[in-house]
GUTOR-439498 format. One line per 10 residues: their letters; for each residue x, y, z of N, C-alpha, C, O, CB. Coordinates in nm, 3 decimals, decimal comma. Glycine has a CB too. Example, Ala and Ser with C-alpha at 12.3 -4.5 7.8 and 13.67 -1.06 7.14 Angstrom:
2
as) 1,319/-0,569/0,780/1,230/-0,450/0,780/1,320/-0,330/0,780/1,424/-0,332/0,846/1,131/-0,447/0,905  1,285/-0,225/0,708/1,367/-0,106/0,714/1,290/0,003/0,787/1,341/0,114/0,804/1,408/-0,060/0,572 .
This chain:
221
maddivflid) 2,034/1,835/-1,531/2,017/1,968/-1,588/2,041/2,060/-1,468/2,009/2,030/-1,353/1,872/1,990/-1,658  2,117/2,207/-1,518/2,135/2,297/-1,383/2,009/2,348/-1,359/1,925/2,351/-1,449/2,241/2,422/-1,392  1,981/2,397/-1,223/1,895/2,477/-1,175/1,923/2,574/-1,206/2,039/2,593/-1,240/1,871/2,478/-1,070  1,799/2,708/-1,208/1,803/2,836/-1,253/1,904/2,892/-1,111/2,007/2,955/-1,135/1,630/2,908/-1,281  1,873/2,868/-1,001/1,931/2,933/-0,898/1,917/2,824/-0,760/1,821/2,756/-0,724/1,854/3,084/-0,882  2,022/2,835/-0,716/2,071/2,735/-0,589/2,123/2,821/-0,486/2,228/2,883/-0,493/2,195/2,623/-0,627  2,026/2,819/-0,371/2,104/2,900/-0,240/2,182/2,827/-0,148/2,131/2,742/-0,076/2,007/2,967/-0,144  2,298/2,853/-0,145/2,390/2,780/-0,032/2,406/2,875/0,095/2,453/2,988/0,087/2,549/2,745/-0,093  2,363/2,816/0,209/2,350/2,849/0,340/2,442/2,783/0,443/2,433/2,660/0,444/2,223/2,825/0,371  2,529/2,838/0,530/2,605/2,811/0,633/2,519/2,781/0,739/2,404/2,824/0,748/2,694/2,910/0,660 .
vdntlldndg) 2,579/2,700/0,828/2,523/2,654/0,965/2,560/2,762/1,084/2,483/2,844/1,135/2,589/2,501/1,004  2,699/2,739/1,113/2,728/2,806/1,230/2,732/2,963/1,248/2,814/3,026/1,181/2,843/2,759/1,261  2,679/3,003/1,302/2,662/3,170/1,355/2,553/3,219/1,238/2,510/3,333/1,252/2,840/3,283/1,346  2,503/3,139/1,118/2,431/3,181/1,024/2,269/3,129/1,035/2,174/3,206/1,020/2,503/3,138/0,902  2,256/2,998/1,062/2,130/2,942/1,061/2,126/2,919/1,222/2,014/2,888/1,264/2,114/2,804/0,959  2,218/2,927/1,309/2,196/2,855/1,450/2,332/2,913/1,527/2,442/2,890/1,477/2,190/2,662/1,440  2,321/2,987/1,646/2,390/3,082/1,727/2,510/2,964/1,791/2,498/2,892/1,890/2,274/3,167/1,854  2,600/2,971/1,717/2,726/2,868/1,760/2,806/2,933/1,885/2,874/2,861/1,958/2,846/2,847/1,621  2,794/3,057/1,905/2,859/3,119/1,982/2,804/3,095/2,116/2,874/3,099/2,218/2,866/3,242/1,943  2,647/3,064/2,113/2,613/3,023/2,240/2,629/2,869/2,285/2,627/2,824/2,400/2,481/3,062/2,253 .
vqqdirayle) 2,644/2,811/2,181/2,671/2,693/2,196/2,809/2,646/2,254/2,828/2,552/2,331/2,649/2,648/2,084  2,916/2,746/2,193/3,044/2,722/2,258/3,029/2,780/2,428/3,105/2,730/2,511/3,170/2,809/2,162  2,948/2,865/2,462/2,934/2,933/2,599/2,886/2,817/2,689/2,929/2,793/2,802/2,823/3,066/2,600  2,778/2,738/2,615/2,712/2,626/2,676/2,815/2,494/2,736/2,808/2,437/2,845/2,613/2,574/2,560  2,897/2,473/2,637/3,023/2,380/2,642/3,116/2,411/2,723/3,181/2,321/2,775/3,089/2,366/2,528  3,140/2,530/2,748/3,238/2,605/2,849/3,178/2,591/2,998/3,252/2,563/3,092/3,252/2,777/2,808  3,061/2,609/3,012/2,969/2,625/3,124/2,968/2,511/3,173/2,993/2,499/3,293/2,838/2,671/3,101  2,939/2,395/3,092/2,948/2,254/3,114/3,069/2,170/3,168/3,072/2,082/3,254/2,920/2,206/3,003  3,172/2,226/3,089/3,304/2,176/3,127/3,360/2,213/3,276/3,422/2,138/3,351/3,401/2,230/3,024  3,325/2,340/3,298/3,371/2,398/3,415/3,270/2,365/3,550/3,313/2,383/3,664/3,384/2,553/3,383 .
rqfgvagrdr) 3,147/2,322/3,528/3,086/2,266/3,640/3,124/2,093/3,637/3,109/2,025/3,739/2,915/2,305/3,631  3,163/2,047/3,539/3,205/1,896/3,549/3,358/1,875/3,582/3,404/1,775/3,638/3,174/1,820/3,406  3,424/1,975/3,543/3,602/1,952/3,565/3,645/2,046/3,619/3,764/2,037/3,648/3,699/1,938/3,444  3,571/2,182/3,659/3,656/2,292/3,728/3,705/2,401/3,615/3,694/2,377/3,495/3,795/2,219/3,807  3,761/2,524/3,665/3,799/2,601/3,586/3,923/2,536/3,483/3,927/2,540/3,361/3,830/2,715/3,666  4,011/2,480/3,570/4,127/2,431/3,527/4,102/2,321/3,407/4,167/2,328/3,302/4,199/2,376/3,649  4,015/2,231/3,429/3,969/2,129/3,317/3,898/2,207/3,190/3,930/2,185/3,073/3,854/2,018/3,386  3,805/2,295/3,229/3,729/2,364/3,108/3,864/2,432/3,010/3,880/2,414/2,889/3,605/2,506/3,176  3,947/2,508/3,099/4,055/2,565/3,020/4,166/2,449/2,943/4,201/2,466/2,826/4,136/2,662/3,127  4,207/2,348/3,013/4,258/2,234/2,926/4,186/2,201/2,830/4,251/2,199/2,726/4,280/2,123/2,985 .
ywdiyarrfa) 4,062/2,169/2,815/3,996/2,114/2,692/3,984/2,215/2,581/3,991/2,175/2,465/3,856/2,063/2,725  3,965/2,358/2,609/3,981/2,448/2,534/4,072/2,466/2,456/4,056/2,480/2,335/3,973/2,522/2,579  4,193/2,469/2,522/4,339/2,467/2,471/4,354/2,338/2,384/4,430/2,351/2,288/4,451/2,465/2,597  4,305/2,238/2,398/4,337/2,115/2,330/4,236/2,153/2,196/4,283/2,131/2,084/4,298/1,961/2,430  4,123/2,199/2,205/4,049/2,229/2,113/4,095/2,352/1,988/4,080/2,357/1,866/3,938/2,257/2,189  4,150/2,431/2,075/4,226/2,548/1,967/4,348/2,505/1,902/4,377/2,553/1,793/4,275/2,685/2,042  4,426/2,414/1,964/4,527/2,329/1,888/4,484/2,280/1,790/4,529/2,321/1,682/4,581/2,231/1,948  4,387/2,180/1,791/4,335/2,100/1,700/4,285/2,173/1,563/4,305/2,138/1,447/4,231/2,028/1,768  4,203/2,300/1,621/4,131/2,382/1,530/4,255/2,398/1,420/4,257/2,353/1,306/4,067/2,531/1,603  4,355/2,471/1,484/4,452/2,548/1,398/4,523/2,432/1,328/4,578/2,466/1,223/4,557/2,649/1,485 .
elgyadylga) 4,535/2,290/1,365/4,608/2,193/1,312/4,499/2,143/1,184/4,537/2,158/1,067/4,650/2,077/1,434  4,408/2,104/1,204/4,276/2,064/1,110/4,219/2,154/1,046/4,183/2,111/0,936/4,167/2,011/1,173  4,190/2,275/1,064/4,115/2,361/1,010/3,954/2,356/1,023/3,883/2,403/0,935/4,154/2,357/0,890  3,908/2,302/1,124/3,762/2,280/1,166/3,767/2,252/1,294/3,866/2,212/1,357/3,686/2,171/1,097  3,646/2,276/1,340/3,614/2,250/1,487/3,563/2,084/1,525/3,456/2,028/1,503/3,486/2,362/1,528  3,677/2,038/1,583/3,681/1,897/1,616/3,650/1,883/1,788/3,741/1,851/1,864/3,839/1,835/1,569  3,522/1,909/1,831/3,486/1,893/1,958/3,499/1,744/1,981/3,547/1,737/2,094/3,351/1,950/1,985  3,482/1,633/1,939/3,485/1,525/1,971/3,645/1,460/1,975/3,685/1,377/2,057/3,391/1,470/1,887  3,709/1,512/1,881/3,863/1,453/1,883/3,931/1,527/2,017/3,996/1,460/2,098/3,960/1,499/1,723  3,914/1,651/2,030/3,944/1,724/2,134/3,893/1,635/2,288/3,973/1,603/2,376/3,869/1,871/2,103 .
aqqfrlgals) 3,764/1,609/2,292/3,707/1,541/2,394/3,822/1,399/2,434/3,881/1,371/2,538/3,546/1,497/2,337  3,817/1,333/2,298/3,922/1,205/2,308/4,069/1,245/2,352/4,128/1,160/2,418/3,938/1,129/2,156  4,118/1,333/2,331/4,256/1,386/2,394/4,268/1,441/2,518/4,369/1,438/2,588/4,310/1,480/2,323  4,150/1,499/2,547/4,119/1,564/2,695/4,093/1,464/2,812/4,102/1,498/2,930/3,984/1,657/2,688  4,055/1,318/2,762/4,020/1,221/2,856/4,163/1,157/2,881/4,174/1,094/2,986/3,901/1,116/2,803  4,266/1,165/2,805/4,387/1,131/2,814/4,441/1,173/2,966/4,497/1,083/3,030/4,459/1,192/2,696  4,431/1,280/3,017/4,431/1,320/3,146/4,397/1,283/3,245/4,466/1,311/3,343/4,398/1,389/3,157  4,282/1,209/3,260/4,197/1,176/3,358/4,131/1,049/3,306/4,010/1,055/3,289/4,102/1,289/3,392  4,206/0,916/3,275/4,156/0,808/3,218/4,044/0,728/3,339/3,950/0,659/3,301/4,290/0,718/3,167  4,069/0,747/3,460/4,010/0,707/3,536/3,868/0,764/3,606/3,794/0,710/3,688/4,094/0,692/3,594 .
dpdmlllgew) 3,860/0,907/3,535/3,760/0,973/3,587/3,611/0,924/3,489/3,616/0,928/3,366/3,807/1,140/3,584  3,504/0,886/3,551/3,391/0,839/3,473/3,320/0,957/3,411/3,256/0,932/3,308/3,295/0,758/3,560  3,320/1,093/3,461/3,255/1,195/3,401/3,327/1,230/3,267/3,271/1,307/3,189/3,247/1,309/3,496  3,468/1,168/3,233/3,499/1,187/3,122/3,449/1,130/3,009/3,457/1,181/2,897/3,594/1,176/3,125  3,376/0,986/3,044/3,321/0,892/2,971/3,177/0,964/2,907/3,135/0,943/2,794/3,301/0,759/3,065  3,114/1,052/3,004/2,996/1,123/2,957/3,002/1,248/2,879/2,897/1,298/2,838/2,923/1,152/3,061  3,123/1,306/2,854/3,147/1,435/2,801/3,091/1,399/2,632/2,989/1,457/2,595/3,328/1,487/2,826  3,143/1,327/2,558/3,099/1,291/2,448/2,966/1,275/2,410/2,907/1,313/2,309/3,148/1,203/2,431  2,927/1,210/2,515/2,743/1,185/2,503/2,677/1,346/2,489/2,599/1,393/2,406/2,660/1,093/2,686  2,743/1,406/2,603/2,670/1,546/2,650/2,679/1,628/2,491/2,586/1,693/2,444/2,775/1,647/2,806 .
lmdypfaerl) 2,787/1,612/2,437/2,822/1,668/2,312/2,742/1,636/2,212/2,707/1,722/2,131/2,942/1,637/2,276  2,707/1,530/2,203/2,642/1,431/2,095/2,487/1,460/2,100/2,421/1,465/1,997/2,674/1,259/2,131  2,433/1,478/2,225/2,282/1,501/2,256/2,267/1,640/2,283/2,159/1,672/2,332/2,226/1,417/2,380  2,361/1,739/2,261/2,328/1,882/2,295/2,194/1,900/2,210/2,179/1,840/2,104/2,456/1,996/2,253  2,108/1,975/2,255/1,972/2,026/2,200/2,004/2,168/2,113/1,976/2,284/2,144/1,856/2,057/2,338  2,068/2,117/1,999/2,087/2,220/1,873/1,946/2,308/1,840/1,950/2,431/1,829/2,130/2,124/1,725  1,843/2,243/1,829/1,739/2,321/1,783/1,704/2,435/1,873/1,635/2,529/1,834/1,627/2,239/1,762  1,762/2,425/2,017/1,735/2,554/2,083/1,810/2,659/2,061/1,793/2,771/2,110/1,737/2,546/2,206  1,900/2,623/1,981/1,997/2,744/1,942/1,994/2,801/1,799/2,073/2,882/1,750/2,142/2,698/1,963  1,875/2,738/1,733/1,837/2,819/1,618/1,807/2,925/1,625/1,733/2,958/1,717/1,757/2,787/1,557 .
ypqalqvigh) 1,853/3,024/1,527/1,822/3,178/1,533/1,662/3,204/1,509/1,595/3,127/1,440/1,913/3,261/1,411  1,611/3,308/1,566/1,445/3,320/1,493/1,439/3,312/1,392/1,524/3,368/1,322/1,365/3,427/1,499  1,347/3,246/1,341/1,296/3,222/1,187/1,379/3,153/1,095/1,348/3,149/0,976/1,272/3,346/1,117  1,487/3,095/1,141/1,588/3,035/1,054/1,533/2,921/0,968/1,568/2,914/0,850/1,703/2,984/1,138  1,456/2,839/1,014/1,390/2,756/0,939/1,276/2,808/0,833/1,265/2,773/0,716/1,341/2,672/1,028  1,206/2,888/0,897/1,130/2,983/0,786/1,218/3,040/0,700/1,170/3,054/0,587/1,049/3,100/0,844  1,317/3,075/0,710/1,396/3,136/0,621/1,416/3,060/0,495/1,409/3,111/0,383/1,514/3,164/0,680  1,448/2,902/0,528/1,467/2,794/0,433/1,376/2,770/0,372/1,397/2,717/0,263/1,502/2,690/0,472  1,225/2,798/0,415/1,112/2,768/0,347/1,092/2,851/0,249/1,057/2,808/0,139/1,009/2,761/0,419  1,110/2,997/0,276/1,093/3,109/0,179/1,183/3,106/0,072/1,137/3,122/-0,041/1,107/3,236/0,240 .
lsqwgkvvvl) 1,332/3,083/0,091/1,431/3,073/-0,017/1,373/2,953/-0,106/1,379/2,975/-0,227/1,589/3,045/0,042  1,328/2,854/-0,075/1,278/2,725/-0,138/1,166/2,775/-0,258/1,134/2,705/-0,354/1,202/2,619/-0,009  1,129/2,877/-0,238/1,009/2,914/-0,338/1,060/2,918/-0,486/0,995/2,890/-0,587/0,942/3,066/-0,301  1,213/2,965/-0,476/1,274/3,007/-0,606/1,377/2,887/-0,646/1,386/2,864/-0,766/1,354/3,159/-0,590  1,447/2,818/-0,567/1,526/2,737/-0,621/1,588/2,643/-0,471/1,545/2,661/-0,357/1,639/2,830/-0,718  1,679/2,560/-0,504/1,698/2,460/-0,414/1,789/2,533/-0,288/1,866/2,628/-0,304/1,772/2,330/-0,491  1,762/2,471/-0,172/1,857/2,517/-0,058/1,939/2,408/-0,025/1,893/2,294/-0,017/1,786/2,565/0,071  2,064/2,435/-0,003/2,152/2,339/0,026/2,240/2,425/0,138/2,285/2,539/0,125/2,232/2,281/-0,112  2,253/2,334/0,257/2,346/2,360/0,342/2,474/2,346/0,289/2,500/2,260/0,204/2,330/2,290/0,446  2,568/2,436/0,339/2,714/2,442/0,285/2,793/2,470/0,405/2,810/2,588/0,433/2,741/2,558/0,168 .
sdgdavfqpr) 2,845/2,378/0,483/2,918/2,406/0,586/3,040/2,355/0,603/3,073/2,275/0,516/2,859/2,383/0,678  3,133/2,380/0,705/3,251/2,332/0,733/3,269/2,255/0,859/3,243/2,318/0,962/3,332/2,431/0,728  3,305/2,143/0,872/3,329/2,081/0,992/3,392/1,926/0,982/3,455/1,888/0,883/3,198/2,084/1,065  3,367/1,847/1,095/3,385/1,741/1,093/3,297/1,613/0,986/3,219/1,645/0,897/3,380/1,738/1,217  3,322/1,505/1,012/3,225/1,390/0,943/3,115/1,368/1,062/3,002/1,351/1,017/3,318/1,225/0,902  3,123/1,367/1,166/3,051/1,326/1,282/2,960/1,438/1,369/2,838/1,447/1,367/3,156/1,268/1,369  3,034/1,503/1,429/2,953/1,599/1,508/2,876/1,705/1,436/2,759/1,736/1,460/3,037/1,665/1,600  2,968/1,766/1,331/2,881/1,884/1,236/2,749/1,826/1,176/2,647/1,894/1,181/2,976/1,939/1,096  2,749/1,686/1,111/2,604/1,635/1,063/2,536/1,621/1,165/2,422/1,665/1,152/2,592/1,509/0,989  2,564/1,565/1,289/2,476/1,535/1,406/2,410/1,686/1,435/2,291/1,688/1,465/2,570/1,466/1,544 .
kvrragiwda) 2,484/1,813/1,428/2,454/1,920/1,486/2,341/1,952/1,396/2,238/1,996/1,446/2,564/2,016/1,503  2,350/1,933/1,251/2,262/1,967/1,119/2,123/1,908/1,162/2,019/1,972/1,175/2,324/1,891/0,964  2,143/1,759/1,183/2,012/1,672/1,198/1,939/1,742/1,322/1,831/1,797/1,303/2,046/1,496/1,230  1,996/1,739/1,444/1,957/1,763/1,577/1,891/1,897/1,585/1,819/1,926/1,680/2,073/1,754/1,671  1,914/1,975/1,489/1,869/2,116/1,475/1,751/2,158/1,407/1,681/2,258/1,420/1,959/2,181/1,417  1,745/2,035/1,315/1,593/2,066/1,238/1,654/2,093/1,099/1,576/2,053/1,012/1,488/2,220/1,304  1,765/2,146/1,047/1,811/2,191/0,958/1,807/2,083/0,855/1,757/2,123/0,750/1,924/2,245/0,990  1,843/1,963/0,855/1,880/1,853/0,790/1,730/1,823/0,711/1,723/1,843/0,590/1,943/1,733/0,897  1,648/1,791/0,763/1,508/1,788/0,732/1,464/1,894/0,648/1,423/1,873/0,534/1,430/1,789/0,847  1,473/2,042/0,713/1,405/2,151/0,639/1,460/2,138/0,490/1,377/2,145/0,400/1,437/2,303/0,708 .
vegrvqiyvh) 1,586/2,121/0,460/1,676/2,114/0,341/1,651/2,001/0,272/1,712/1,978/0,168/1,817/2,116/0,371  1,561/1,921/0,320/1,538/1,762/0,262/1,689/1,677/0,227/1,713/1,624/0,118/1,439/1,774/0,096  1,783/1,679/0,347/1,895/1,630/0,318/1,985/1,677/0,234/2,070/1,595/0,199/1,878/1,537/0,291  1,992/1,782/0,190/2,086/1,862/0,062/2,182/1,946/0,190/2,164/2,057/0,240/1,967/2,003/-0,082  2,278/1,849/0,214/2,385/1,882/0,311/2,522/1,872/0,269/2,556/1,754/0,264/2,373/1,803/0,421  2,605/1,943/0,242/2,736/1,931/0,214/2,829/1,998/0,317/2,808/2,115/0,350/2,758/1,981/0,085  2,925/1,930/0,364/3,026/1,943/0,469/3,169/1,940/0,402/3,190/1,854/0,316/3,008/1,824/0,578  3,261/2,022/0,432/3,403/2,012/0,391/3,481/2,081/0,502/3,427/2,141/0,595/3,431/2,079/0,246  3,623/2,070/0,485/3,690/2,118/0,545/3,730/2,270/0,561/3,741/2,340/0,662/3,754/2,056/0,522  3,753/2,304/0,395/3,743/2,462/0,358/3,664/2,459/0,207/3,707/2,438/0,094/3,921/2,545/0,346 .
ketmlteieq) 3,504/2,495/0,270/3,413/2,481/0,155/3,415/2,604/0,034/3,340/2,610/-0,063/3,268/2,471/0,220  3,532/2,706/0,072/3,572/2,812/-0,042/3,655/2,748/-0,117/3,671/2,805/-0,225/3,640/2,944/0,001  3,727/2,632/-0,104/3,825/2,597/-0,216/3,736/2,471/-0,272/3,801/2,390/-0,338/4,000/2,556/-0,158  3,590/2,440/-0,255/3,529/2,322/-0,308/3,442/2,364/-0,439/3,363/2,284/-0,488/3,437/2,253/-0,194  3,461/2,484/-0,488/3,382/2,500/-0,604/3,324/2,436/-0,710/3,210/2,441/-0,757/3,421/2,552/-0,647  3,448/2,360/-0,749/3,407/2,268/-0,859/3,343/2,161/-0,834/3,283/2,105/-0,925/3,501/2,227/-0,928  3,342/2,108/-0,698/3,255/2,008/-0,647/3,114/2,023/-0,620/3,020/1,945/-0,617/3,302/1,970/-0,543  3,129/2,163/-0,598/2,973/2,234/-0,560/2,927/2,240/-0,683/2,806/2,217/-0,684/2,962/2,394/-0,485  2,972/2,260/-0,787/2,893/2,290/-0,935/2,875/2,162/-0,990/2,804/2,147/-1,089/2,977/2,386/-1,053  2,941/2,054/-0,927/2,898/1,917/-1,014/2,821/1,862/-0,922/2,750/1,773/-0,970/3,018/1,806/-1,065 .
scparryvmi) 2,804/1,880/-0,802/2,685/1,825/-0,717/2,556/1,891/-0,707/2,447/1,837/-0,691/2,722/1,814/-0,587  2,586/2,029/-0,720/2,445/2,121/-0,740/2,464/2,227/-0,868/2,490/2,343/-0,837/2,410/2,223/-0,585  2,454/2,196/-0,993/2,474/2,258/-1,095/2,358/2,384/-1,083/2,248/2,377/-1,029/2,468/2,159/-1,216  2,412/2,483/-1,140/2,280/2,592/-1,153/2,373/2,711/-1,231/2,494/2,725/-1,247/2,195/2,657/-0,969  2,254/2,790/-1,272/2,302/2,914/-1,336/2,335/3,028/-1,263/2,409/3,111/-1,315/2,216/2,956/-1,419  2,285/3,048/-1,137/2,344/3,126/-1,049/2,342/3,059/-0,900/2,275/2,959/-0,873/2,277/3,258/-1,057  2,418/3,122/-0,817/2,429/3,076/-0,690/2,434/3,195/-0,565/2,485/3,304/-0,592/2,554/2,989/-0,695  2,384/3,173/-0,440/2,347/3,283/-0,376/2,405/3,195/-0,254/2,365/3,082/-0,227/2,184/3,346/-0,387  2,510/3,269/-0,182/2,604/3,217/-0,059/2,561/3,316/0,049/2,565/3,438/0,036/2,784/3,223/-0,089  2,520/3,249/0,161/2,464/3,334/0,279/2,570/3,283/0,398/2,574/3,164/0,429/2,281/3,298/0,317 .
ddkvrilaam) 2,638/3,364/0,449/2,744/3,308/0,566/2,793/3,445/0,636/2,808/3,559/0,593/2,895/3,212/0,494  2,812/3,386/0,761/2,881/3,500/0,867/3,022/3,541/0,858/3,072/3,627/0,931/2,875/3,451/1,008  3,096/3,465/0,748/3,239/3,485/0,731/3,270/3,546/0,604/3,287/3,474/0,506/3,312/3,360/0,743  3,283/3,701/0,592/3,314/3,770/0,493/3,434/3,704/0,422/3,428/3,704/0,299/3,335/3,901/0,536  3,521/3,658/0,469/3,651/3,604/0,429/3,613/3,497/0,320/3,675/3,492/0,214/3,737/3,539/0,557  3,507/3,411/0,349/3,440/3,289/0,281/3,369/3,347/0,157/3,392/3,304/0,044/3,330/3,209/0,382  3,278/3,452/0,184/3,203/3,502/0,115/3,320/3,580/-0,011/3,316/3,568/-0,133/3,101/3,590/0,211  3,409/3,654/0,066/3,506/3,685/-0,066/3,568/3,603/-0,153/3,586/3,638/-0,270/3,604/3,745/-0,037  3,609/3,485/-0,103/3,662/3,393/-0,154/3,606/3,325/-0,290/3,661/3,295/-0,396/3,670/3,318/-0,057  3,460/3,313/-0,238/3,360/3,229/-0,359/3,344/3,341/-0,456/3,363/3,318/-0,575/3,184/3,165/-0,303 .
kqgwgerltt) 3,310/3,470/-0,412/3,290/3,585/-0,524/3,440/3,572/-0,611/3,442/3,557/-0,733/3,263/3,764/-0,443  3,520/3,579/-0,556/3,638/3,560/-0,647/3,663/3,452/-0,755/3,735/3,468/-0,854/3,738/3,546/-0,569  3,593/3,336/-0,725/3,604/3,207/-0,781/3,464/3,199/-0,881/3,462/3,132/-0,984/3,614/3,084/-0,653  3,354/3,276/-0,834/3,259/3,256/-0,907/3,201/3,370/-0,999/3,123/3,355/-1,093/3,177/3,209/-0,827  3,258/3,491/-0,952/3,245/3,616/-1,003/3,083/3,684/-1,024/3,014/3,675/-0,923/3,320/3,603/-1,134  3,035/3,733/-1,111/2,908/3,773/-1,102/2,795/3,648/-1,112/2,676/3,679/-1,120/2,892/3,877/-1,212  2,831/3,517/-1,111/2,746/3,420/-1,071/2,667/3,400/-0,916/2,567/3,338/-0,877/2,823/3,318/-1,098  2,746/3,467/-0,869/2,723/3,460/-0,728/2,685/3,575/-0,677/2,725/3,685/-0,717/2,827/3,418/-0,658  2,584/3,551/-0,560/2,542/3,649/-0,489/2,569/3,670/-0,341/2,515/3,588/-0,267/2,427/3,646/-0,507  2,640/3,759/-0,286/2,656/3,693/-0,148/2,609/3,773/-0,048/2,602/3,895/-0,055/2,794/3,660/-0,113 .
vfprqghyaf) 2,578/3,711/0,038/2,497/3,767/0,159/2,532/3,754/0,317/2,531/3,646/0,377/2,371/3,707/0,148  2,559/3,860/0,367/2,650/3,874/0,493/2,555/3,893/0,603/2,512/4,008/0,609/2,759/3,999/0,488  2,512/3,811/0,690/2,416/3,797/0,811/2,532/3,862/0,930/2,632/3,792/0,951/2,355/3,605/0,841  2,519/3,976/0,997/2,631/3,994/1,054/2,555/3,956/1,227/2,491/4,023/1,307/2,705/4,164/1,010  2,603/3,820/1,225/2,580/3,741/1,369/2,696/3,679/1,389/2,764/3,629/1,299/2,462/3,630/1,378  2,723/3,681/1,517/2,829/3,591/1,572/2,947/3,695/1,573/2,931/3,813/1,543/2,859/3,447/1,475  3,073/3,637/1,613/3,190/3,703/1,653/3,276/3,712/1,541/3,375/3,785/1,543/3,254/3,640/1,764  3,247/3,646/1,449/3,356/3,649/1,307/3,272/3,751/1,248/3,342/3,818/1,172/3,380/3,488/1,191  3,146/3,796/1,250/3,087/3,882/1,184/3,132/4,026/1,216/3,121/4,114/1,131/2,957/3,861/1,201  3,184/4,050/1,339/3,262/4,174/1,369/3,390/4,147/1,409/3,413/4,213/1,511/3,203/4,256/1,469 .
apdvasfttp) 3,477/4,086/1,379/3,618/4,054/1,362/3,694/4,212/1,302/3,632/4,285/1,225/3,630/3,908/1,240  3,787/4,235/1,334/3,865/4,355/1,295/3,881/4,351/1,168/3,866/4,456/1,106/3,991/4,371/1,353  3,920/4,215/1,091/3,940/4,218/0,954/3,843/4,224/0,851/3,870/4,213/0,731/4,001/4,126/0,929  3,709/4,245/0,907/3,589/4,228/0,817/3,615/4,320/0,668/3,610/4,283/0,551/3,444/4,287/0,909  3,645/4,463/0,731/3,645/4,576/0,627/3,767/4,536/0,516/3,770/4,615/0,421/3,677/4,736/0,708  3,854/4,441/0,513/3,959/4,418/0,430/3,908/4,338/0,338/3,975/4,322/0,236/4,073/4,367/0,489  3,794/4,276/0,347/3,744/4,190/0,247/3,648/4,250/0,131/3,615/4,368/0,144/3,674/4,087/0,319  3,612/4,195/0,045/3,512/4,239/-0,064/3,391/4,252/0,020/3,349/4,171/0,103/3,491/4,131/-0,195  3,331/4,389/-0,022/3,216/4,396/0,038/3,082/4,311/-0,024/3,051/4,306/-0,143/3,196/4,534/0,044  3,020/4,255/0,075/2,937/4,141/0,026/2,810/4,234/-0,055/2,779/4,352/-0,043/2,878/4,029/0,170 .
datierigdl) 2,764/4,146/-0,124/2,639/4,216/-0,208/2,517/4,267/-0,149/2,445/4,355/-0,197/2,585/4,126/-0,301  2,497/4,193/-0,023/2,406/4,231/0,074/2,434/4,200/0,210/2,480/4,090/0,239/2,291/4,180/0,047  2,410/4,301/0,310/2,424/4,270/0,446/2,293/4,280/0,508/2,209/4,354/0,458/2,521/4,356/0,513  2,261/4,200/0,633/2,172/4,185/0,705/2,194/4,190/0,854/2,302/4,149/0,897/2,124/4,087/0,666  2,103/4,237/0,936/2,124/4,224/1,056/2,111/4,093/1,151/2,168/4,078/1,259/2,059/4,308/1,091  2,025/4,004/1,090/1,975/3,881/1,147/1,915/3,785/1,018/1,848/3,845/0,935/1,856/3,920/1,264  1,933/3,664/1,003/1,890/3,573/0,914/1,741/3,621/0,888/1,699/3,659/0,779/1,908/3,425/0,969  1,670/3,613/1,003/1,519/3,617/0,956/1,486/3,749/0,860/1,379/3,761/0,801/1,417/3,623/1,096  1,590/3,842/0,855/1,566/3,954/0,768/1,549/3,918/0,608/1,518/3,997/0,519/1,683/4,051/0,789  1,576/3,781/0,598/1,566/3,754/0,438/1,430/3,720/0,413/1,390/3,692/0,300/1,662/3,634/0,380 .
ldydlpafag) 1,356/3,721/0,519/1,209/3,662/0,498/1,133/3,808/0,413/1,027/3,806/0,349/1,118/3,613/0,682  1,209/3,910/0,432/1,153/4,035/0,333/1,218/4,036/0,231/1,188/4,134/0,162/1,159/4,177/0,379  1,326/3,949/0,170/1,363/3,957/0,030/1,309/3,884/-0,069/1,287/3,769/-0,032/1,476/3,937/0,017  1,278/3,908/-0,186/1,245/3,867/-0,282/1,327/3,816/-0,412/1,439/3,867/-0,427/1,179/3,943/-0,295  1,292/3,738/-0,491/1,372/3,680/-0,593/1,473/3,793/-0,646/1,594/3,779/-0,633/1,279/3,622/-0,708  1,413/3,907/-0,708/1,521/3,974/-0,775/1,635/4,029/-0,693/1,733/4,059/-0,761/1,467/4,079/-0,848  1,648/4,049/-0,560/1,745/4,049/-0,478/1,846/3,961/-0,503/1,962/4,002/-0,496/1,703/4,034/-0,369  1,820/3,831/-0,534/1,936/3,743/-0,555/1,951/3,722/-0,708/2,060/3,681/-0,746/1,917/3,602/-0,478  1,865/3,743/-0,790/1,913/3,702/-0,933/1,975/3,766/-1,032/1,973/3,740/-1,153/1,830/3,668/-0,992  2,045/3,874/-0,959/2,122/3,944/-1,061/2,076/4,025/-1,168/2,150/4,059/-1,260/2,186/3,866/-1,116 .
t) 1,931/4,063/-1,157/1,892/4,118/-1,268/1,835/4,273/-1,226/1,792/4,349/-1,313/1,788/4,020/-1,338 .
């Protein structure tokens, strides 16, 4: 049976400060491999992101290692990434927001990413348990509306995401069945092209602001 309302919530720069995570990765790379090594890894990462359409930190680490196969520090990079303390990068009140929204409907993580590192991030941050394992990770989630409807049938959806481009694409697909919420967090939220997309139904300055919202704000009534 379809739920009355399902809350779909992004992870990176929505629940978790992913810009801060990337700053920590850059700092670690510089400490271990110097400025040149840091920049080489990030060039590899950027190329893979352009090719794959999602952040592939572990794939970039594999390719990065080919430049220094005898360096034992290369073997520790993947372990450092997998053991990163993501819970320390949660935005204030992020998990409380999940509990708040759960009063009215299921909360489902809807994220883009790979099949190893992104789920690891969600679990280590405590988000996986907070949504009781309701986690969906795609390459381009805005193109997966049919699959989302099949796995999480609902009369109405709420999408909370820091990327206006994704909110606009999902709004085009679902129309008035979808309420879009835009937390202005992270670098994507302040990109020059933000104003060129459909204005979200609600804009908040930080994810914790949703604690002040009640069901009518989402229900389209």
